[in-house]
C-alpha positions as CSV (number, residue, x, y, z in Angstrom):
1,M,13.2,130.7,100.0
2,A,10.1,130.8,98.2
3,F,7.0,128.8,99.0
4,N,3.9,128.2,96.8
5,E,1.6,131.2,97.4
6,K,-1.3,129.7,95.8
7,L,-1.3,127.1,98.4
8,A,-0.8,129.8,101.0
9,D,-3.9,131.5,99.4
10,R,-6.0,128.4,99.7
11,I,-5.1,128.2,103.3
12,R,-6.2,131.7,103.8
13,E,-9.3,131.1,102.3
14,S,-10.2,128.0,104.3
15,L,-9.2,129.7,107.4
16,A,-11.4,133.1,106.6
17,D,-14.0,132.1,109.2
18,V,-11.5,131.1,111.8
19,P,-11.0,133.5,115.0
20,K,-7.7,134.2,116.4
21,V,-5.5,133.2,112.8
22,E,-1.9,135.0,112.5
23,E,0.4,134.3,109.9
24,K,3.9,134.0,110.5
25,N,7.0,133.4,108.5
26,M,9.1,130.4,109.6
27,F,10.6,127.3,107.8
28,G,11.3,129.2,104.9
29,G,7.7,129.3,104.1
30,V,4.5,130.5,106.1
31,C,3.0,129.2,109.1
32,F,-0.8,130.0,110.0
33,M,-1.1,130.2,113.8
34,V,-4.5,129.6,115.4
35,D,-5.4,130.7,118.9
36,G,-1.6,131.1,119.5
37,K,-0.7,127.4,118.6
38,M,1.1,126.3,115.3
39,C,-1.8,125.0,113.0
40,I,-0.9,124.7,109.3
41,G,1.4,126.2,106.9
42,V,3.3,125.9,103.5
43,V,6.9,124.8,102.9
44,K,8.1,125.0,99.5
45,D,5.3,123.4,97.5
46,E,3.8,121.3,100.4
47,M,1.4,121.7,103.1
48,M,2.7,121.2,106.7
49,C,0.2,120.1,108.8
50,R,0.0,119.6,112.7
51,I,-2.2,116.8,113.5
52,D,-3.0,114.8,116.7
53,P,0.3,112.2,117.0
54,E,-2.2,109.5,117.7
55,Q,-3.7,109.8,114.2
56,A,-0.2,110.0,112.4
57,E,0.2,106.5,111.7
58,T,-3.2,106.7,109.9
59,A,-2.5,110.0,108.0
60,L,0.8,108.7,106.7
61,E,-1.2,105.7,104.8
62,K,-3.2,108.9,102.9
63,N,-1.9,109.5,99.3
64,G,0.7,112.3,99.6
65,C,1.2,112.4,103.2
66,R,5.0,111.9,104.4
67,P,6.3,112.9,107.6
68,M,7.6,116.0,108.5
69,D,11.7,115.6,108.6
70,F,12.8,119.4,108.6
71,T,15.3,118.6,111.2
72,G,16.6,115.2,109.6
73,R,14.4,113.1,111.8
74,P,10.5,113.1,111.7
75,M,8.7,115.5,113.9
76,K,5.9,113.8,116.4
77,G,2.5,115.1,115.2
78,Y,3.9,116.8,111.9
79,V,3.2,115.6,108.4
80,Y,3.8,117.0,104.8
81,I,0.9,117.0,102.1
82,S,2.4,117.1,98.5
83,D,-0.1,118.3,95.7
84,D,-1.1,114.5,95.0
85,G,-2.8,114.6,98.5
86,M,-4.9,117.8,98.5
87,K,-5.8,118.1,94.3
88,K,-9.5,117.5,95.4
89,K,-11.2,119.9,97.7
90,K,-12.5,117.3,100.0
91,D,-9.0,116.0,100.4
92,F,-7.7,119.5,101.0
93,D,-10.6,120.1,103.6
94,Y,-9.7,116.8,105.2
95,W,-6.3,118.1,106.0
96,V,-7.4,121.4,107.2
97,G,-9.9,119.9,109.4
98,L,-7.6,117.5,111.0
99,C,-5.4,120.4,111.7
100,L,-8.0,122.5,113.3
101,E,-9.7,119.6,115.2
102,F,-6.0,119.0,116.8
103,N,-5.5,122.6,117.5
104,A,-8.3,122.9,119.9
105,K,-6.5,120.3,121.9
106,A,-3.0,121.4,121.4
107,K,-0.9,122.9,124.0
108,A,0.7,126.4,123.0
109,S,4.4,126.2,123.1
110,K,6.1,128.1,126.0
111,K,6.8,131.8,125.3
112,K,10.4,132.8,125.1
113,K,11.4,135.4,127.7
């Protein structure tokens, strides 16, 4: 499944100065892991953001934001952002900042043995 490479490049550029960034192919797209934790990614043409679940309700009121329902039901603390919600650089930067802010508090998932 293809994903928006231009969007992935935009994210790469915004994370260029962030330490411990690793790219992984998942969800049919690409995910950027920061400090070993899922942070932000691209699925098809949308940005996938891992945000503080306590901020999700406010985030969902923003233009272009919808719940991440990859499994058929909303995933707590994850949202998709369409192009409408990140056309402007300040909007794009807002979402990246929200992801990085939560990443600092988020717990890494348990490693499989």
